[in-house]
Structures are given as structure tokens and as C-alpha cells.
N, CA, C and O atoms as CSV, one atom per row, in Angstrom:
chain,resi,resn,atom,element,x,y,z
A,1,MET,N,N,26.441,-12.197,-5.995
A,1,MET,CA,C,25.523,-11.178,-5.554
A,1,MET,C,C,24.024,-11.362,-6.034
A,1,MET,O,O,23.635,-11.594,-7.179
A,2,ILE,N,N,23.342,-11.215,-4.979
A,2,ILE,CA,C,21.799,-11.334,-5.213
A,2,ILE,C,C,21.142,-9.870,-5.845
A,2,ILE,O,O,21.244,-8.749,-5.347
A,3,LEU,N,N,20.520,-10.219,-6.957
A,3,LEU,CA,C,19.863,-9.019,-7.794
A,3,LEU,C,C,18.399,-9.154,-7.234
A,3,LEU,O,O,17.819,-10.239,-7.174
A,4,PHE,N,N,17.860,-7.978,-6.835
A,4,PHE,CA,C,16.367,-8.144,-6.598
A,4,PHE,C,C,15.645,-7.474,-7.650
A,4,PHE,O,O,16.130,-6.410,-8.034
A,5,PRO,N,N,14.530,-7.900,-8.220
A,5,PRO,CA,C,13.753,-7.454,-9.322
A,5,PRO,C,C,13.110,-6.010,-8.884
A,5,PRO,O,O,12.739,-5.320,-9.833
A,6,HIS,N,N,12.965,-5.572,-7.831
A,6,HIS,CA,C,12.522,-4.235,-7.378
A,6,HIS,C,C,12.966,-3.759,-6.049
A,6,HIS,O,O,13.112,-4.559,-5.125
A,7,THR,N,N,13.190,-2.473,-5.910
A,7,THR,CA,C,13.503,-1.953,-4.769
A,7,THR,C,C,12.578,-0.821,-4.208
A,7,THR,O,O,11.831,-0.148,-4.918
A,8,ARG,N,N,12.707,-0.692,-2.898
A,8,ARG,CA,C,11.570,0.364,-2.319
A,8,ARG,C,C,12.438,1.460,-1.851
A,8,ARG,O,O,13.488,1.303,-1.227
A,9,THR,N,N,11.863,2.685,-2.236
A,9,THR,CA,C,12.381,3.943,-1.795
A,9,THR,C,C,11.899,4.383,-0.403
A,9,THR,O,O,12.633,4.981,0.384
A,10,TYR,N,N,10.576,4.040,-0.135
A,10,TYR,CA,C,9.918,4.332,1.148
A,10,TYR,C,C,9.738,3.057,1.979
A,10,TYR,O,O,9.766,1.935,1.474
A,11,ASN,N,N,9.565,3.276,3.183
A,11,ASN,CA,C,9.187,2.198,4.085
A,11,ASN,C,C,7.705,1.859,3.959
A,11,ASN,O,O,6.920,2.799,3.832
A,12,ARG,N,N,7.282,0.708,3.980
A,12,ARG,CA,C,5.887,0.433,3.891
A,12,ARG,C,C,5.258,0.166,5.365
A,12,ARG,O,O,5.941,-0.432,6.196
A,13,PHE,N,N,4.115,0.558,5.642
A,13,PHE,CA,C,3.444,0.433,6.844
A,13,PHE,C,C,2.365,-0.434,6.697
A,13,PHE,O,O,1.682,-0.420,5.673
A,14,PRO,N,N,2.105,-1.348,7.825
A,14,PRO,CA,C,0.892,-2.271,7.674
A,14,PRO,C,C,-0.305,-1.687,7.689
A,14,PRO,O,O,-0.499,-0.845,8.566
A,15,PHE,N,N,-1.223,-1.951,6.870
A,15,PHE,CA,C,-2.655,-1.469,6.714
A,15,PHE,C,C,-3.531,-2.714,6.556
A,15,PHE,O,O,-3.036,-3.755,6.124
A,16,HIS,N,N,-4.713,-2.637,6.866
A,16,HIS,CA,C,-5.762,-3.755,6.594
A,16,HIS,C,C,-7.149,-3.048,6.218
A,16,HIS,O,O,-8.064,-2.995,7.040
A,17,PHE,N,N,-7.249,-2.539,5.003
A,17,PHE,CA,C,-8.482,-1.819,4.579
A,17,PHE,C,C,-8.766,-2.318,3.274
A,17,PHE,O,O,-7.892,-2.734,2.513
A,18,PRO,N,N,-10.097,-2.276,2.985
A,18,PRO,CA,C,-10.559,-2.742,1.604
A,18,PRO,C,C,-10.203,-1.844,0.514
A,18,PRO,O,O,-9.968,-0.650,0.696
A,19,LEU,N,N,-10.162,-2.451,-0.676
A,19,LEU,CA,C,-9.774,-1.726,-1.934
A,19,LEU,C,C,-10.471,-2.401,-3.127
A,19,LEU,O,O,-10.997,-3.509,-3.019
A,20,ILE,N,N,-10.456,-1.693,-4.266
A,20,ILE,CA,C,-10.972,-2.268,-5.385
A,20,ILE,C,C,-10.042,-1.987,-6.396
A,20,ILE,O,O,-9.590,-0.848,-6.510
A,21,VAL,N,N,-9.690,-2.946,-7.179
A,21,VAL,CA,C,-8.536,-2.838,-8.225
A,21,VAL,C,C,-9.100,-3.374,-9.548
A,21,VAL,O,O,-9.689,-4.451,-9.645
A,22,GLY,N,N,-8.882,-2.577,-10.493
A,22,GLY,CA,C,-9.231,-2.860,-12.000
A,22,GLY,C,C,-8.099,-2.936,-12.936
A,22,GLY,O,O,-7.261,-2.035,-12.897
A,23,SER,N,N,-7.967,-3.957,-13.817
A,23,SER,CA,C,-7.163,-4.082,-14.907
A,23,SER,C,C,-7.909,-4.240,-16.130
A,23,SER,O,O,-9.139,-4.240,-16.148
A,24,GLU,N,N,-7.141,-4.384,-17.216
A,24,GLU,CA,C,-7.918,-4.701,-18.578
A,24,GLU,C,C,-8.621,-6.013,-18.502
A,24,GLU,O,O,-9.639,-6.203,-19.167
A,25,ALA,N,N,-8.039,-7.073,-17.591
A,25,ALA,CA,C,-8.519,-8.361,-17.626
A,25,ALA,C,C,-9.685,-8.467,-16.566
A,25,ALA,O,O,-10.603,-9.259,-16.776
A,26,CYS,N,N,-9.665,-7.718,-15.482
A,26,CYS,CA,C,-10.749,-7.975,-14.403
A,26,CYS,C,C,-10.922,-6.628,-13.484
A,26,CYS,O,O,-10.158,-5.663,-13.466
A,27,VAL,N,N,-11.952,-6.787,-12.835
A,27,VAL,CA,C,-12.079,-5.962,-11.623
A,27,VAL,C,C,-12.368,-6.754,-10.378
A,27,VAL,O,O,-13.275,-7.586,-10.357
A,28,CYS,N,N,-11.599,-6.501,-9.334
A,28,CYS,CA,C,-11.749,-7.360,-8.179
A,28,CYS,C,C,-11.652,-6.479,-6.872
A,28,CYS,O,O,-11.223,-5.326,-6.857
A,29,GLU,N,N,-12.096,-7.159,-5.811
A,29,GLU,CA,C,-12.047,-6.459,-4.504
A,29,GLU,C,C,-10.898,-7.045,-3.713
A,29,GLU,O,O,-10.553,-8.197,-3.975
A,30,GLY,N,N,-10.299,-6.388,-2.808
A,30,GLY,CA,C,-9.369,-6.993,-1.969
A,30,GLY,C,C,-9.032,-6.278,-0.786
A,30,GLY,O,O,-9.806,-5.391,-0.426
A,31,THR,N,N,-7.966,-6.523,-0.093
A,31,THR,CA,C,-7.512,-5.857,1.124
A,31,THR,C,C,-6.028,-5.422,1.003
A,31,THR,O,O,-5.107,-6.140,0.615
A,32,LEU,N,N,-5.949,-4.119,1.402
A,32,LEU,CA,C,-4.628,-3.592,1.332
A,32,LEU,C,C,-3.790,-4.207,2.556
A,32,LEU,O,O,-4.222,-4.162,3.708
A,33,ARG,N,N,-2.582,-4.773,2.224
A,33,ARG,CA,C,-1.691,-5.308,3.468
A,33,ARG,C,C,-0.667,-4.289,3.924
A,33,ARG,O,O,-0.408,-4.185,5.123
A,34,ASN,N,N,-0.074,-3.535,3.012
A,34,ASN,CA,C,0.753,-2.444,3.369
A,34,ASN,C,C,0.791,-1.310,2.352
A,34,ASN,O,O,0.268,-1.409,1.242
A,35,LEU,N,N,1.471,-0.166,2.808
A,35,LEU,CA,C,1.414,0.991,1.936
A,35,LEU,C,C,2.468,1.880,2.234
A,35,LEU,O,O,2.963,1.987,3.356
A,36,SER,N,N,2.852,2.591,1.126
A,36,SER,CA,C,3.928,3.607,1.045
A,36,SER,C,C,3.414,4.653,0.122
A,36,SER,O,O,2.334,4.456,-0.435
A,37,MET,N,N,4.113,5.796,-0.105
A,37,MET,CA,C,3.797,6.886,-1.074
A,37,MET,C,C,3.798,6.247,-2.350
A,37,MET,O,O,2.991,6.671,-3.178
A,38,HIS,N,N,4.627,5.215,-2.691
A,38,HIS,CA,C,4.929,4.824,-4.082
A,38,HIS,C,C,4.425,3.512,-4.371
A,38,HIS,O,O,4.678,3.025,-5.473
A,39,GLY,N,N,3.658,2.791,-3.423
A,39,GLY,CA,C,3.133,1.588,-3.623
A,39,GLY,C,C,2.501,0.804,-2.544
A,39,GLY,O,O,2.453,1.388,-1.461
A,40,GLY,N,N,2.028,-0.330,-2.591
A,40,GLY,CA,C,1.438,-1.214,-1.627
A,40,GLY,C,C,1.333,-2.560,-1.968
A,40,GLY,O,O,1.587,-2.886,-3.127
A,41,SER,N,N,0.978,-3.450,-1.091
A,41,SER,CA,C,0.766,-4.818,-1.477
A,41,SER,C,C,-0.695,-5.017,-0.957
A,41,SER,O,O,-1.200,-4.388,-0.028
A,42,MET,N,N,-1.293,-5.992,-1.705
A,42,MET,CA,C,-2.696,-6.272,-1.468
A,42,MET,C,C,-3.012,-7.775,-1.769
A,42,MET,O,O,-2.289,-8.443,-2.508
A,43,VAL,N,N,-4.027,-8.226,-1.213
A,43,VAL,CA,C,-4.564,-9.593,-1.554
A,43,VAL,C,C,-5.936,-9.312,-2.184
A,43,VAL,O,O,-6.767,-8.570,-1.661
A,44,CYS,N,N,-6.125,-10.003,-3.422
A,44,CYS,CA,C,-7.422,-9.758,-4.015
A,44,CYS,C,C,-8.126,-11.104,-4.379
A,44,CYS,O,O,-7.551,-12.191,-4.426
A,45,ASP,N,N,-9.421,-10.888,-4.623
A,45,ASP,CA,C,-10.235,-12.169,-4.940
A,45,ASP,C,C,-10.145,-12.595,-6.413
A,45,ASP,O,O,-10.820,-13.553,-6.791
A,46,GLY,N,N,-9.349,-11.935,-7.260
A,46,GLY,CA,C,-8.984,-12.191,-8.523
A,46,GLY,C,C,-7.431,-12.237,-8.735
A,46,GLY,O,O,-6.683,-11.766,-7.879
A,47,GLU,N,N,-6.972,-12.788,-9.844
A,47,GLU,CA,C,-5.567,-12.764,-10.021
A,47,GLU,C,C,-5.123,-11.696,-11.067
A,47,GLU,O,O,-5.653,-11.620,-12.176
A,48,LEU,N,N,-4.139,-10.892,-10.657
A,48,LEU,CA,C,-3.637,-9.925,-11.552
A,48,LEU,C,C,-2.319,-10.363,-12.098
A,48,LEU,O,O,-1.613,-11.152,-11.470
A,49,SER,N,N,-1.937,-9.817,-13.375
A,49,SER,CA,C,-0.817,-10.365,-14.098
A,49,SER,C,C,0.373,-9.384,-13.878
A,49,SER,O,O,0.251,-8.159,-13.850
A,50,LEU,N,N,1.522,-10.059,-13.730
A,50,LEU,CA,C,2.753,-9.276,-13.505
A,50,LEU,C,C,2.986,-8.210,-14.697
A,50,LEU,O,O,2.956,-8.558,-15.877
A,51,GLY,N,N,3.194,-7.029,-14.329
A,51,GLY,CA,C,3.377,-5.945,-15.179
A,51,GLY,C,C,2.109,-5.224,-15.868
A,51,GLY,O,O,2.201,-4.362,-16.742
A,52,SER,N,N,0.947,-5.710,-15.341
A,52,SER,CA,C,-0.365,-5.312,-15.849
A,52,SER,C,C,-0.528,-3.832,-15.264
A,52,SER,O,O,-0.010,-3.529,-14.189
A,53,LYS,N,N,-1.238,-2.966,-15.989
A,53,LYS,CA,C,-1.677,-1.604,-15.556
A,53,LYS,C,C,-2.878,-1.722,-14.801
A,53,LYS,O,O,-3.771,-2.435,-15.260
A,54,VAL,N,N,-3.058,-1.080,-13.612
A,54,VAL,CA,C,-4.227,-1.101,-12.805
A,54,VAL,C,C,-4.668,0.248,-12.310
A,54,VAL,O,O,-3.872,1.185,-12.256
A,55,ARG,N,N,-5.889,0.357,-11.959
A,55,ARG,CA,C,-6.311,1.455,-11.303
A,55,ARG,C,C,-6.907,0.998,-9.925
A,55,ARG,O,O,-7.548,-0.048,-9.815
A,56,VAL,N,N,-6.672,1.790,-8.955
A,56,VAL,CA,C,-6.908,1.186,-7.490
A,56,VAL,C,C,-7.754,2.207,-6.793
A,56,VAL,O,O,-7.504,3.401,-6.959
A,57,SER,N,N,-8.755,1.808,-6.012
A,57,SER,CA,C,-9.361,2.787,-5.080
A,57,SER,C,C,-9.261,2.212,-3.763
A,57,SER,O,O,-9.708,1.121,-3.408
A,58,LEU,N,N,-8.595,3.101,-3.037
A,58,LEU,CA,C,-8.474,2.628,-1.462
A,58,LEU,C,C,-9.378,3.178,-0.596
A,58,LEU,O,O,-9.671,4.366,-0.732
A,59,LEU,N,N,-9.931,2.435,0.379
A,59,LEU,CA,C,-10.840,2.897,1.305
A,59,LEU,C,C,-10.097,3.097,2.650
A,59,LEU,O,O,-10.138,2.226,3.519
A,60,LEU,N,N,-9.446,4.209,2.800
A,60,LEU,CA,C,-8.713,4.465,3.971
A,60,LEU,C,C,-9.655,4.795,5.166
A,60,LEU,O,O,-10.824,5.149,5.014
A,61,PRO,N,N,-9.040,4.647,6.359
A,61,PRO,CA,C,-9.879,5.134,7.612
A,61,PRO,C,C,-9.918,6.667,7.644
A,61,PRO,O,O,-9.103,7.420,7.111
A,62,ASP,N,N,-11.146,7.048,8.455
A,62,ASP,CA,C,-11.267,8.472,8.510
A,62,ASP,C,C,-11.281,9.306,7.316
A,62,ASP,O,O,-10.965,10.495,7.351
A,63,GLN,N,N,-11.672,8.650,6.179
A,63,GLN,CA,C,-11.873,9.497,4.930
A,63,GLN,C,C,-13.185,9.063,4.336
A,63,GLN,O,O,-13.548,7.889,4.267
A,64,MET,N,N,-13.867,10.104,3.913
A,64,MET,CA,C,-15.341,9.926,3.453
A,64,MET,C,C,-15.400,9.040,2.161
A,64,MET,O,O,-16.169,8.087,2.044
A,65,SER,N,N,-14.506,9.451,1.199
A,65,SER,CA,C,-14.413,8.612,-0.113
A,65,SER,C,C,-13.207,7.876,-0.386
A,65,SER,O,O,-12.160,8.126,0.211
A,66,ALA,N,N,-13.311,6.952,-1.289
A,66,ALA,CA,C,-12.134,6.245,-1.672
A,66,ALA,C,C,-10.894,7.208,-2.281
A,66,ALA,O,O,-11.154,8.264,-2.857
A,67,VAL,N,N,-9.660,6.775,-2.111
A,67,VAL,CA,C,-8.572,7.441,-2.601
A,67,VAL,C,C,-8.204,6.817,-3.981
A,67,VAL,O,O,-7.841,5.641,-3.990
A,68,PRO,N,N,-8.268,7.477,-5.082
A,68,PRO,CA,C,-8.092,6.947,-6.395
A,68,PRO,C,C,-6.672,7.000,-6.825
A,68,PRO,O,O,-6.069,8.072,-6.874
A,69,ILE,N,N,-6.099,5.808,-7.153
A,69,ILE,CA,C,-4.721,5.710,-7.737
A,69,ILE,C,C,-4.980,5.526,-9.239
A,69,ILE,O,O,-5.322,4.415,-9.642
A,70,GLU,N,N,-4.832,6.576,-10.107
A,70,GLU,CA,C,-5.208,6.599,-11.376
A,70,GLU,C,C,-4.472,5.549,-12.254
A,70,GLU,O,O,-5.076,4.930,-13.131
A,71,LEU,N,N,-3.006,5.345,-11.965
A,71,LEU,CA,C,-2.377,4.240,-12.765
A,71,LEU,C,C,-1.258,3.704,-11.785
A,71,LEU,O,O,-0.439,4.370,-11.152
A,72,GLY,N,N,-1.432,2.322,-11.821
A,72,GLY,CA,C,-0.461,1.595,-10.993
A,72,GLY,C,C,0.057,0.419,-12.012
A,72,GLY,O,O,-0.552,0.073,-13.024
A,73,ARG,N,N,1.394,-0.168,-11.515
A,73,ARG,CA,C,1.803,-1.239,-12.316
A,73,ARG,C,C,1.983,-2.455,-11.340
A,73,ARG,O,O,2.489,-2.258,-10.236
A,74,VAL,N,N,1.604,-3.628,-11.700
A,74,VAL,CA,C,1.673,-4.759,-10.833
A,74,VAL,C,C,3.281,-5.166,-10.915
A,74,VAL,O,O,3.724,-5.640,-11.962
A,75,ALA,N,N,4.031,-4.983,-9.897
A,75,ALA,CA,C,5.352,-5.105,-9.669
A,75,ALA,C,C,5.776,-6.593,-9.325
A,75,ALA,O,O,6.879,-6.994,-9.695
A,76,TRP,N,N,4.972,-7.357,-8.671
A,76,TRP,CA,C,5.122,-8.817,-8.329
A,76,TRP,C,C,3.891,-9.400,-7.896
A,76,TRP,O,O,2.993,-8.764,-7.345
A,77,VAL,N,N,3.865,-10.704,-8.172
A,77,VAL,CA,C,2.614,-11.437,-7.846
A,77,VAL,C,C,3.109,-12.750,-7.212
A,77,VAL,O,O,4.095,-13.363,-7.621
A,78,GLN,N,N,2.317,-13.133,-6.151
A,78,GLN,CA,C,2.455,-14.390,-5.591
A,78,GLN,C,C,1.090,-14.965,-5.242
A,78,GLN,O,O,0.553,-14.722,-4.161
A,79,GLY,N,N,0.612,-15.631,-6.055
A,79,GLY,CA,C,-0.880,-16.164,-5.894
A,79,GLY,C,C,-1.862,-14.933,-6.139
A,79,GLY,O,O,-1.870,-14.205,-7.131
A,80,ARG,N,N,-2.617,-14.865,-5.117
A,80,ARG,CA,C,-3.570,-13.704,-5.082
A,80,ARG,C,C,-3.113,-12.535,-4.468
A,80,ARG,O,O,-3.870,-11.567,-4.388
A,81,GLU,N,N,-1.865,-12.492,-3.980
A,81,GLU,CA,C,-1.222,-11.381,-3.268
A,81,GLU,C,C,-0.262,-10.728,-4.406
A,81,GLU,O,O,0.421,-11.443,-5.139
A,82,CYS,N,N,-0.266,-9.459,-4.484
A,82,CYS,CA,C,0.595,-8.691,-5.386
A,82,CYS,C,C,1.071,-7.437,-4.839
A,82,CYS,O,O,0.515,-6.968,-3.846
A,83,GLY,N,N,2.132,-6.797,-5.442
A,83,GLY,CA,C,2.544,-5.423,-5.161
A,83,GLY,C,C,2.290,-4.651,-6.311
A,83,GLY,O,O,2.489,-5.025,-7.467
A,84,VAL,N,N,1.804,-3.466,-5.924
A,84,VAL,CA,C,1.588,-2.416,-6.970
A,84,VAL,C,C,2.454,-1.090,-6.809
A,84,VAL,O,O,2.554,-0.496,-5.736
A,85,GLU,N,N,3.014,-0.725,-7.890
A,85,GLU,CA,C,3.789,0.526,-7.860
A,85,GLU,C,C,2.817,1.611,-8.373
A,85,GLU,O,O,2.167,1.383,-9.393
A,86,PHE,N,N,2.699,2.692,-7.762
A,86,PHE,CA,C,1.739,3.765,-7.986
A,86,PHE,C,C,2.611,4.628,-9.006
A,86,PHE,O,O,3.752,5.008,-8.743
A,87,MET,N,N,1.896,4.912,-10.283
A,87,MET,CA,C,2.573,5.663,-11.212
A,87,MET,C,C,1.936,6.954,-11.439
A,87,MET,O,O,2.597,7.946,-11.747
A,88,GLN,N,N,0.764,6.968,-11.306
A,88,GLN,CA,C,0.030,8.281,-11.457
A,88,GLN,C,C,-0.925,8.525,-10.192
A,88,GLN,O,O,-1.784,7.693,-9.897
A,89,LEU,N,N,-0.758,9.563,-9.547
A,89,LEU,CA,C,-1.534,9.835,-8.371
A,89,LEU,C,C,-1.915,11.276,-8.513
A,89,LEU,O,O,-1.033,12.135,-8.510
A,90,PRO,N,N,-3.282,11.614,-8.647
A,90,PRO,CA,C,-3.699,13.028,-8.481
A,90,PRO,C,C,-3.216,13.585,-7.140
A,90,PRO,O,O,-3.007,12.877,-6.155
A,91,LEU,N,N,-3.040,15.045,-7.187
A,91,LEU,CA,C,-2.547,15.735,-6.015
A,91,LEU,C,C,-3.382,15.422,-4.862
A,91,LEU,O,O,-2.827,15.264,-3.775
A,92,GLN,N,N,-4.688,15.310,-4.968
A,92,GLN,CA,C,-5.440,15.107,-3.774
A,92,GLN,C,C,-5.165,13.737,-3.250
A,92,GLN,O,O,-5.094,13.483,-2.047
A,93,SER,N,N,-5.018,12.881,-4.193
A,93,SER,CA,C,-4.815,11.371,-3.739
A,93,SER,C,C,-3.428,11.515,-2.887
A,93,SER,O,O,-3.367,11.058,-1.745
A,94,ARG,N,N,-2.434,12.103,-3.434
A,94,ARG,CA,C,-1.160,12.091,-2.735
A,94,ARG,C,C,-1.256,12.695,-1.336
A,94,ARG,O,O,-0.729,12.163,-0.359
A,95,LEU,N,N,-1.950,13.826,-1.283
A,95,LEU,CA,C,-2.231,14.502,0.011
A,95,LEU,C,C,-2.850,13.561,0.983
A,95,LEU,O,O,-2.441,13.452,2.139
A,96,ARG,N,N,-3.914,12.835,0.457
A,96,ARG,CA,C,-4.602,11.946,1.368
A,96,ARG,C,C,-3.742,10.764,1.883
A,96,ARG,O,O,-3.786,10.372,3.049
A,97,LEU,N,N,-2.996,10.253,0.965
A,97,LEU,CA,C,-2.048,9.070,1.275
A,97,LEU,C,C,-1.036,9.637,2.361
A,97,LEU,O,O,-0.797,9.029,3.405
A,98,ASN,N,N,-0.553,10.663,2.076
A,98,ASN,CA,C,0.472,11.234,2.952
A,98,ASN,C,C,-0.105,11.456,4.371
A,98,ASN,O,O,0.648,11.245,5.322
A,99,ARG,N,N,-1.283,11.833,4.581
A,99,ARG,CA,C,-1.939,12.017,5.744
A,99,ARG,C,C,-2.069,10.682,6.632
A,99,ARG,O,O,-1.812,10.579,7.832
A,100,ALA,N,N,-2.551,9.637,5.713
A,100,ALA,CA,C,-2.610,8.273,6.342
A,100,ALA,C,C,-1.152,7.790,6.680
A,100,ALA,O,O,-0.994,7.241,7.771
A,101,LEU,N,N,-0.224,7.922,5.962
A,101,LEU,CA,C,1.157,7.450,6.263
A,101,LEU,C,C,1.739,8.236,7.355
A,101,LEU,O,O,2.472,7.694,8.182
A,102,ARG,N,N,1.422,9.619,7.410
A,102,ARG,CA,C,1.935,10.294,8.588
A,102,ARG,C,C,1.455,9.830,9.932
A,102,ARG,O,O,2.177,9.752,10.926
A,103,ILE,N,N,0.110,9.510,9.881
A,103,ILE,CA,C,-0.473,8.814,11.182
A,103,ILE,C,C,0.165,7.626,11.519
A,103,ILE,O,O,0.535,7.398,12.671
A,104,ALA,N,N,0.347,6.709,10.418
A,104,ALA,CA,C,1.006,5.448,10.755
A,104,ALA,C,C,2.395,5.555,11.196
A,104,ALA,O,O,2.804,4.731,12.015
A,105,LEU,N,N,3.146,6.441,10.768
A,105,LEU,CA,C,4.497,6.754,11.125
A,105,LEU,C,C,4.595,7.195,12.752
A,105,LEU,O,O,5.455,6.781,13.530
A,106,ILE,N,N,3.594,8.059,13.048
A,106,ILE,CA,C,3.593,8.527,14.379
A,106,ILE,C,C,3.151,7.526,15.425
A,106,ILE,O,O,3.592,7.538,16.574
A,107,GLN,N,N,2.170,6.575,14.930
A,107,GLN,CA,C,1.912,5.313,15.810
A,107,GLN,C,C,3.042,4.341,15.901
A,107,GLN,O,O,3.178,3.686,16.935
A,108,PHE,N,N,3.869,4.196,14.888
A,108,PHE,CA,C,5.058,3.343,14.798
A,108,PHE,C,C,6.048,4.047,15.754
A,108,PHE,O,O,6.516,3.338,16.645
A,109,LEU,N,N,6.397,5.213,15.702
A,109,LEU,CA,C,7.347,5.818,16.559
A,109,LEU,C,C,6.900,5.869,18.024
A,109,LEU,O,O,7.719,5.718,18.931
A,110,ASP,N,N,5.613,6.081,18.249
A,110,ASP,CA,C,5.180,5.934,19.658
A,110,ASP,C,C,5.159,4.641,20.294
A,110,ASP,O,O,5.322,4.535,21.509
A,111,ALA,N,N,4.960,3.607,19.503
A,111,ALA,CA,C,5.085,2.170,19.834
A,111,ALA,C,C,6.464,1.892,20.117
A,111,ALA,O,O,6.682,1.266,21.154
A,112,CYS,N,N,7.583,2.281,19.300
A,112,CYS,CA,C,8.992,2.068,19.562
A,112,CYS,C,C,9.383,2.845,20.886
A,112,CYS,O,O,10.053,2.300,21.763
A,113,ASN,N,N,8.952,4.073,20.977
A,113,ASN,CA,C,9.282,4.750,22.256
A,113,ASN,C,C,8.752,4.073,23.420
A,113,ASN,O,O,9.473,3.878,24.398
A,114,ASN,N,N,7.596,3.718,23.386
A,114,ASN,CA,C,6.992,2.994,24.639
A,114,ASN,C,C,7.672,1.707,24.925
A,114,ASN,O,O,7.879,1.412,26.102
A,115,ARG,N,N,8.037,0.915,23.977
A,115,ARG,CA,C,8.783,-0.352,24.177
A,115,ARG,C,C,10.228,0.181,24.767
A,115,ARG,O,O,10.713,-0.398,25.739
A,116,GLU,N,N,10.756,1.054,24.290
A,116,GLU,CA,C,12.171,1.540,24.912
A,116,GLU,C,C,11.977,1.977,26.217
A,116,GLU,O,O,12.816,1.591,27.030
A,117,TRP,N,N,10.962,2.779,26.670
A,117,TRP,CA,C,10.660,3.202,28.009
A,117,TRP,C,C,10.377,2.143,28.932
A,117,TRP,O,O,10.784,2.251,30.089
A,118,HIS,N,N,9.616,0.953,28.502
A,118,HIS,CA,C,9.367,-0.132,29.320
A,118,HIS,C,C,10.307,-1.126,29.471
A,118,HIS,O,O,10.176,-1.946,30.381
A,119,GLU,N,N,11.284,-1.172,28.668
A,119,GLU,CA,C,12.211,-2.340,28.535
A,119,GLU,C,C,13.212,-2.128,29.842
A,119,GLU,O,O,13.695,-1.010,30.022
A,120,PRO,N,N,13.466,-3.034,30.599
A,120,PRO,CA,C,14.411,-2.904,31.737
A,120,PRO,C,C,15.912,-2.865,30.964
A,120,PRO,O,O,16.199,-3.407,29.896
A,121,VAL,N,N,16.724,-2.105,31.785
A,121,VAL,CA,C,18.009,-1.834,31.293
A,121,VAL,C,C,18.820,-3.013,32.117
A,121,VAL,O,O,18.743,-3.227,33.327
A,122,VAL,N,N,19.605,-3.709,31.162
A,122,VAL,CA,C,20.398,-4.743,31.713
A,122,VAL,C,C,21.846,-4.369,31.948
A,122,VAL,O,O,22.627,-5.192,32.425
């Protein structure tokens, strides 16, 4: 049996937006790769350590200011790419993430429906 070091409760949706992440060891800039309500993956210009605690500021589309993630934990690291589990989200951040993810879900479902509608029946 294969055991995975972490599991995901929510589906992640692809995103490509800038972010700033800070830990005790460094502050770096990066790009969000995917996102869910409980975490996301990112590529950073600095290296983060597995298990380190971080604070993340996400610059999501259609939003005037960054979305603060007060406390996150680095769940996995692969070079300069890492996954962060969100541990503390202020209510406003949770609502803003929920809005961005709802839009991503609607776009995903629309794309699936369009594919089904245009695929020929065999």
C-alpha cells in the first residue's frame, strides 16, 4: 500500500498570480500555481523549508488589495516549488478566496459543458 504524506480535502484550481511569502528565514516573491480553500502551490524566488511557518499575501484578480494568509505551513517542497497548507485565515480572506474559487469553479464547469456539447456522439 502506498502512503501519501498529505491529502487534499478540496480540489485545487489552476491560478497564475503574484504573491509574497515570508518565513522566519526569508521573504520572497513568487507565483501562485494552484489554489483551494485550504492551501495552494507556488513557485518562489527563494527556498522555503519543509514544515516552516509562513505568511502569504496573494494578489488575486479583480481585487484591490492582497489577500492575507496569516499563517500557513509548508507541506511539501520540490526545489523552488512548494505547497502551503493554510492554517489561519481571517474571515475577510476566507470570503475573498471563496469568491475567487467560485469563479474558477464556474469557469471549469462551463469549459466541461462546452466540451460535452461540442464533442460528436460516437
